[in-house]
Phi, psi and omega in degrees: 000155178232135170242117182225158179243124174259151178224148185229140172241200181287342189250332191202168175247136177212167180283124178268318181216148185215126170237127175274136183239102179295137175230159184227128179264114179262129170247136182199153174259143177216122184050045171080357182254137176277131180245136174235121183238136166253117193239146168265168183300327179294344179257000185303315183303323186297331185244016180305323182291340180270351187250128175284162185305320183289322177298313177300318176301315180301306186302315184289322181295313187293324184289320175300316178303314183297312175304323172299321181282343185296346183277018180299133181287122181300329178297340174285344182265351181297000000 
């Protein structure tokens, strides 16, 4: 997901601030019913038992990569 702030002046509209928010789409069956949840990392612990260890490792690695790229200079996006 992306959280961004747009700003407008007399001549243009531009991105003032940009945050990338890693999410994970979790699919699991509970009591015979399919559940699909889109969760952010801060909610990952709540569903930890429904995510296998390989997927969890992948989620954390990709999230770390995204957070490292999140330091993009917003001024370069104008």
